C-alpha positions, 0 to 999 in steps of 0.5 A: 500500500502506497503512502501519501506525501502532504506539504503542510504550511506550519504557519509563521511560528506560534504553534497554534497558528497551524491550520486545523488540517495541518495539525490533524495531518501531524497527529497521524503522520508516520514520518515528518520532514520539517524545515528545522531552521524556521519551523517551531519544533513545538509542532512536533509534539503533535506527532504520534509515538513512533513517528519518524522525524527528520530535520531538512535543514542539513539535507539535500534535495536528493536526501529529502526525496529519498526519505519520501520515496522510502516512506511511500514504499512502506505505506507511511503518511508523510508530512513535509512541514514548511514554514509559513505557507509552502507556496512562498519561498518554500522550494516545493516545486522542485520536490513536487516535480521529483515526486511526479517523476517517481509516481508518488502521490502528494497533496498541499495544505496551505498555511498562514504566511509570516507576511500576514503575521507581520501585518498583525504584529504591526497592527497594519492593513496592507490595502488601505483605500487611497494609499495602496491596493497592491501588495508586493511580496519580494526579496532583496537580491543576494547570493540567490539572484532575482529575475532582471525585471524584478530588481528591487529598485524597479518594484519600488517605483510602484510605491505600493505596499511591500513585504520583503522576505529574506532581506534583513541581513542586507538592510543597508542595501535593501533600503538604498535600493528602495529609495533609489527606486522611488520610495521617499526617505520618509516613507514609513517602514517597519522590521518585524522580527520572528512574527508570532513567536514569543520573542517577536519584536516590531521596529518602526521608522522610515526607509532612511532610518530603519536599517540603523534601527535594526542594526542597533537592535541586533536583528540580522535574520528571521525578520520581515521588512514592511514598507509603504504608506499603509504604515502611516496615518493618512487614508480614506475610509473604505466604501465597504461600510459606508452608509451611503454606498450600495452593494449586493448585501446592503442598499445605501442611504443615498 
């Protein structure tokens, strides 16, 4: 009997932010391969006795696939536990393609991404009326390149709300690119360290100062950078709850 491989989003950090489905899959897993560099290990407490557990932080793609294929041959249910939501910087496509080639069944269970937890920590809404209706999720180019059309300065020209992953170790370069691309030096910015974890920190400043603030706080990794007017105080009220605005569920007063 073949097993099943399920890619599961672990959520941003707090163990209770995994989805109900994700928790149920962990509770019956025969094998868990988790991204130990970022996934909260407390989630592993929800696995049954005898569950085989492997930390993929030190494994290669070949080694991960070998474990999955072996579990499939033995009929085990496997949870491939990724941080946040697997679709964002999760490197799942390469795993899926290898499983397809081997004829191994798989499924994907989404999770709460850290960009959502970062907004919650900052008490912010990315899509404020009259400020921004667009959220750009991206990263600063480092050892891993980005496509030429997605250079940070080019994306900054839109002036949209932005959430930057994998960039807190390059804060000076990131902020320089943001300002070079079009964000004014006084554009609101925040750094959210380990969103939803007990050690969560939120630093608030502007694009021209936030790098120095992060350096002073010793934040160099496991943090998101948020940039845009949505972090400021000026915006218009939405039409959603405007008494004069009609929509499919309510007739307006005018």
